[in-house]
ZARO-126845 format. One line per 10 residues: their letters; for each residue x, y, z of C-alpha. Coordinates in nm, 4 decimals. Example, Ala and Ser with C-alpha at 12.3 -4.5 7.8 and 13.67 -1.06 7.14 Angstrom:
BEGIN
AS) 1.2300:-0.4500:0.7800 | 1.3670:-0.1060:0.7140
This chain:
BEGIN
MMIKQLSQCA) 0.1951:0.5846:1.7670 | -0.0692:0.8323:1.6611 | -0.4319:0.7212:1.6738 | -0.7021:0.9147:1.4973 | -1.0702:0.8344:1.5025 | -1.2949:1.0057:1.2511 | -1.6639:0.9298:1.2824 | -1.8804:0.8950:0.9727 | -2.0260:1.2366:1.0441 | -1.6831:1.3927:1.0692
LLTLAAVALP) -1.5695:1.2285:0.7482 | -1.8700:1.3559:0.5620 | -1.8144:1.7035:0.7015 | -1.4539:1.7250:0.5915 | -1.4283:1.7676:0.2164 | -1.0812:1.6139:0.2203 | -0.8711:1.4519:0.4885 | -0.5021:1.5029:0.4149 | -0.2832:1.2058:0.4949 | -0.0484:1.3021:0.7798
ALAKTQVVTL) 0.3107:1.3197:0.6641 | 0.4319:1.0618:0.9149 | 0.1327:0.8271:0.8944 | 0.1794:0.5620:0.6298 | -0.0622:0.2993:0.7544 | -0.4298:0.3591:0.8279 | -0.7019:0.1190:0.9375 | -1.0520:0.2035:0.8149 | -1.3592:0.0305:0.9596 | -1.5755:0.0623:0.6504
GTGTPVTNPE) -1.8549:-0.1603:0.7786 | -1.9127:-0.2528:1.1436 | -2.2479:-0.4277:1.1214 | -2.3825:-0.7830:1.1389 | -2.6744:-0.9781:0.9872 | -2.8923:-0.7900:1.2396 | -2.9697:-0.4933:1.0157 | -2.8878:-0.1461:1.1396 | -2.9324:0.1788:0.9419 | -2.5983:0.3183:1.0641
RVGSATAVVY) -2.3837:0.0064:1.0160 | -2.3329:-0.1763:0.6882 | -2.1922:-0.5276:0.6513 | -1.8447:-0.6248:0.7585 | -1.5513:-0.4599:0.5825 | -1.2180:-0.3305:0.7094 | -0.9374:-0.1773:0.5061 | -0.5690:-0.1333:0.5744 | -0.4273:0.1510:0.3662 | -0.0529:0.1736:0.3232
NDKAYLFDIG) 0.0825:0.4551:0.1050 | -0.0884:0.4260:-0.2326 | -0.2571:0.0870:-0.1819 | -0.5588:-0.0427:0.0050 | -0.5971:-0.3988:0.1281 | -0.9617:-0.4849:0.1872 | -1.0817:-0.7454:0.4350 | -1.4380:-0.8658:0.3722 | -1.6974:-0.6938:0.1571 | -2.0347:-0.7111:0.3298
PGAVHRTIQA) -2.3583:-0.5516:0.2030 | -2.3208:-0.1745:0.1701 | -1.9413:-0.1829:0.1899 | -1.8814:-0.0600:-0.1654 | -2.0781:0.2571:-0.0930 | -1.8568:0.3077:0.2122 | -1.5434:0.2732:-0.0028 | -1.6790:0.5447:-0.2308 | -1.7462:0.7686:0.0700 | -1.3977:0.7089:0.2060
AANGLPQLHP) -1.2414:0.7846:-0.1327 | -1.4345:1.1104:-0.1539 | -1.3065:1.2107:0.1871 | -0.9319:1.1794:0.1495 | -0.8629:0.8115:0.0897 | -0.8553:0.7729:-0.2911 | -0.6914:0.4309:-0.2512 | -1.0346:0.3036:-0.1464 | -1.2201:0.3920:-0.4639 | -1.3593:0.0649:-0.6047
TKIENLFITH) -1.1501:0.0960:-0.9216 | -0.8298:0.1282:-0.7156 | -0.8791:-0.1715:-0.4872 | -0.6671:-0.4601:-0.6137 | -0.6525:-0.7007:-0.3175 | -0.9506:-0.8446:-0.1316 | -0.9185:-1.0901:0.1568 | -1.2226:-1.2839:0.2781 | -1.2432:-1.4135:0.6354 | -1.5306:-1.6567:0.5715
LHSDHILDYA) -1.8312:-1.7003:0.3471 | -2.1197:-1.5805:0.5643 | -2.3445:-1.3427:0.3714 | -2.2749:-1.0358:0.5845 | -1.9086:-1.0583:0.4823 | -1.9436:-1.1181:0.1066 | -2.2658:-0.9777:-0.0396 | -2.0976:-0.6759:-0.2023 | -1.8402:-0.8923:-0.3798 | -2.0124:-0.8728:-0.7174
ELASTLWWRR) -2.0674:-0.5002:-0.6746 | -1.6998:-0.4379:-0.6023 | -1.5861:-0.6476:-0.8979 | -1.8314:-0.4934:-1.1447 | -1.8264:-0.1268:-1.0387 | -1.6676:0.0686:-1.3258 | -1.4554:-0.2353:-1.4110 | -1.3856:-0.0878:-1.7558 | -1.1933:0.1939:-1.5841 | -0.9713:-0.0344:-1.3797
DNQISVFGPK) -0.6000:-0.0698:-1.4442 | -0.5726:-0.4170:-1.2912 | -0.7944:-0.7093:-1.2036 | -0.8886:-0.7635:-0.8406 | -0.7058:-1.0494:-0.6683 | -0.9216:-1.2313:-0.4138 | -0.7870:-1.4550:-0.1365 | -0.9726:-1.6607:0.1192 | -1.1611:-1.9815:0.1948 | -1.2513:-2.2495:-0.0540
GIQAMTEGYY) -1.5805:-2.1573:-0.2188 | -1.4821:-1.8155:-0.3527 | -1.4337:-1.9447:-0.7069 | -1.7856:-2.0860:-0.7131 | -1.9131:-1.7520:-0.5806 | -1.7193:-1.5780:-0.8574 | -1.8744:-1.7956:-1.1265 | -2.2137:-1.7005:-0.9836 | -2.1223:-1.3334:-1.0179 | -2.0357:-1.3852:-1.3859
EMLQVDLDLR) -2.3630:-1.5698:-1.4437 | -2.5713:-1.3112:-1.2590 | -2.4314:-1.0283:-1.4728 | -2.4133:-1.2189:-1.8019 | -2.6543:-0.9872:-1.9838 | -2.4837:-0.6742:-1.8503 | -2.1386:-0.8057:-1.9351 | -2.2418:-0.9071:-2.2874 | -2.3821:-0.5610:-2.3519 | -2.0704:-0.3859:-2.2273
LHGLQPVKDP) -1.8290:-0.6197:-2.4037 | -2.0081:-0.6403:-2.7379 | -2.2125:-0.3203:-2.7530 | -2.1287:0.0417:-2.8185 | -1.9475:0.1053:-2.4877 | -1.5697:0.1372:-2.5239 | -1.3772:-0.1131:-2.3103 | -0.9978:-0.0961:-2.2886 | -0.9523:-0.4497:-2.1569 | -1.2326:-0.7085:-2.1770
ELYKTKVTEY) -1.0785:-0.9151:-1.8957 | -1.0971:-0.6561:-1.6194 | -1.4394:-0.7601:-1.4909 | -1.2863:-1.0945:-1.3938 | -1.1212:-1.1544:-1.0573 | -0.8161:-1.3671:-0.9850 | -0.9123:-1.6095:-0.7092 | -0.6821:-1.7999:-0.4749 | -0.8563:-2.0366:-0.2341 | -0.7278:-2.2037:0.0808
EHGGWVFQDG) -0.8652:-2.4851:0.2953 | -0.6619:-2.3851:0.6008 | -0.4828:-2.0858:0.7449 | -0.1079:-2.0537:0.7612 | -0.0605:-1.8970:0.4187 | 0.1181:-1.5665:0.3619 | 0.0677:-1.2858:0.1089 | 0.3584:-1.0555:0.0379 | 0.3351:-0.7264:-0.1498 | 0.6544:-0.5253:-0.1225
DVTIEAFDVP) 0.6783:-0.3978:0.2355 | 0.3363:-0.5410:0.3290 | 0.2973:-0.8913:0.4716 | -0.0438:-1.0470:0.5361 | -0.0666:-1.3720:0.7324 | -0.3848:-1.5789:0.7466 | -0.4640:-1.7943:1.0497 | -0.7543:-2.0181:1.1467 | -1.0145:-1.8961:1.3954 | -1.3118:-2.0857:1.5459
HGDIEPAFGY) -1.6436:-1.9599:1.4116 | -1.9067:-2.2141:1.5060 | -1.9519:-2.4789:1.2394 | -1.8152:-2.2788:0.9449 | -1.4715:-2.3909:0.8281 | -1.2400:-2.2489:0.7338 | -1.2673:-1.9070:0.8923 | -0.9626:-1.6836:0.8865 | -0.8195:-1.3980:1.0857 | -0.5454:-1.1846:0.9332
KITTPDKTVV) -0.2275:-1.0220:1.0608 | -0.1001:-0.7298:0.8553 | 0.2541:-0.6033:0.8953 | 0.3784:-0.2829:0.7333 | 0.6994:-0.0885:0.8067 | 0.5185:0.1252:1.0661 | 0.2271:-0.0823:1.1959 | 0.1105:-0.4275:1.2949 | -0.2618:-0.4952:1.2734 | -0.4730:-0.8022:1.3440
ISGDTGYSEK) -0.8272:-0.8402:1.2098 | -1.0157:-1.1167:1.3876 | -1.2930:-1.1889:1.1416 | -1.5816:-1.3660:1.3143 | -1.4474:-1.5828:1.5941 | -1.5016:-1.7283:1.9340 | -1.2293:-1.7095:2.1983 | -0.9064:-1.8083:2.0223 | -0.5634:-1.8842:2.1627 | -0.4240:-1.8696:1.8095
LIEMAKGVDI) -0.5574:-1.5178:1.7702 | -0.3957:-1.4170:2.0991 | -0.0653:-1.5554:1.9738 | -0.0908:-1.3615:1.6470 | -0.2064:-1.0402:1.8171 | 0.0509:-1.0148:2.0958 | 0.1803:-0.6586:2.1097 | 0.0235:-0.5437:1.7824 | -0.0470:-0.1762:1.7327 | -0.4152:-0.2292:1.6499
LVHEVINDEA) -0.6427:-0.5275:1.7122 | -0.9738:-0.5075:1.5249 | -1.1981:-0.7630:1.6925 | -1.5609:-0.8669:1.6728 | -1.7741:-0.8729:1.9902 | -2.1161:-0.9613:2.1239 | -2.2722:-0.7663:2.4089 | -2.2800:-0.9689:2.7333 | -2.6281:-0.8543:2.8350 | -2.7653:-0.9195:2.4885
LKKVSPVWHN) -2.6233:-1.2704:2.4976 | -2.8039:-1.3392:2.8263 | -3.1395:-1.2432:2.6762 | -3.1425:-1.4436:2.3533 | -3.3120:-1.7832:2.3330 | -3.1157:-2.0934:2.4401 | -3.0669:-2.1937:2.0764 | -2.9207:-1.8566:1.9833 | -2.7192:-1.8447:2.3049 | -2.5580:-2.1756:2.2115
YHSQAHTPAA) -2.4803:-2.0506:1.8600 | -2.3414:-1.7125:1.9599 | -2.1334:-1.8612:2.2411 | -1.9491:-2.0793:1.9901 | -1.9410:-1.8416:1.6938 | -1.8644:-1.5050:1.8568 | -1.6689:-1.3490:2.1421 | -1.8640:-1.2065:2.4381 | -1.7347:-0.8770:2.5729 | -1.5985:-1.0287:2.8959
ELAKVANAAQ) -1.4081:-1.2943:2.7004 | -1.2740:-1.0312:2.4629 | -1.1295:-0.8548:2.7668 | -0.9392:-1.1777:2.8413 | -0.8092:-1.1807:2.4834 | -0.6974:-0.8186:2.5132 | -0.5321:-0.8746:2.8502 | -0.3318:-1.1609:2.7031 | -0.2446:-0.9869:2.3743 | -0.1945:-0.6300:2.5045
PGLLVLTHLL) -0.2555:-0.4436:2.1772 | -0.1816:-0.0739:2.1544 | -0.5462:-0.0182:2.0634 | -0.8476:-0.2509:2.0695 | -1.1099:-0.1612:1.8085 | -1.4527:-0.3234:1.8494 | -1.6389:-0.4108:1.5314 | -1.9059:-0.6537:1.4012 | -2.1132:-0.5288:1.6923 | -2.3851:-0.7682:1.8051
FYAEPVESTA) -2.5859:-0.5843:2.0681 | -2.9548:-0.6416:1.9793 | -3.1692:-0.4087:2.1951 | -2.8888:-0.3151:2.4357 | -2.7200:0.0272:2.4119 | -2.4308:-0.0209:2.1731 | -2.1989:0.1866:2.3926 | -2.2456:-0.0596:2.6777 | -2.0504:-0.3194:2.4783 | -1.7299:-0.1194:2.5137
DQVREHYDGK) -1.8075:-0.0557:2.8812 | -1.8342:-0.4310:2.9384 | -1.4890:-0.4834:2.7865 | -1.3441:-0.1979:2.9932 | -1.4742:-0.3568:3.3149 | -1.2063:-0.6241:3.2780 | -0.9454:-0.4557:3.0572 | -0.7783:-0.1204:3.1220 | -0.6107:-0.0723:2.7835 | -0.7336:0.1572:2.5060
VVLANDLDVF) -1.0717:0.0464:2.3689 | -1.2713:0.2125:2.0913 | -1.6193:0.1210:1.9700 | -1.5877:0.1539:1.5928 | -1.8362:0.3246:1.3631 | -1.8532:0.2907:0.9880 | -1.5821:0.5014:0.8232 | -1.3691:0.5490:1.1322 | -0.9969:0.5827:1.0598 | -0.7244:0.4689:1.2991
E) -0.3540:0.5361:1.2553
């Protein structure tokens, strides 16, 4: 297995990144941030690119701009007009706030509607998107602008109350499974299987035996994490919340030791005032496999 990490800086430096001839599947950490705002990390979004298609997981604030950057730097499958499948892990704001932007960006140039899969509540969110942009949509649909298909601003929503469902698209299989994320239910993780890779994306989760089961032996595990030292320093109320809703670095090492992925990619990085790099060091203290602290626009293959 070949693993490539391109930082945001490197991606912006390279005018075009040619897809390696033998690499069909790529994992792109478009957004690695959290609700704790950070100028270098936008909201949660991860893409799996296989041949000419991109499968997008979450669409946090700023993620659409990252898709445009990725498309300009060798991954045209990630241009907003090319994305056809969006999977939502859960409905926290830092995972969904760019939903309307993705659906409405140049929708009149799309070839197909976006299909959206995830927890119950997405349809109501979609209706809110239509209502928010009612004036804009009316102008584009009934004004001077040419529109080839007046239905393309709409998304096709499929909602689920529990994990266990499977999406199949040719050689690509995506399995949804339940993960524990505090008091929000449902919250999903996803396992993606292509002819050359297996990938698990945790979503936001506490320690999960189900996730370990799904991630055993995968090529790449993309997992959220909270810095151990940061967790010690928050107030008791926040400590209680984070302990149930997220995975501390030491516990993530236990997950990785049980699952033994080819590569562990850390994302959704909660580190507060601690050095972000120390989060990976804390995982490595208890796990000797390959660990990478993801940045926005990193590519792994």
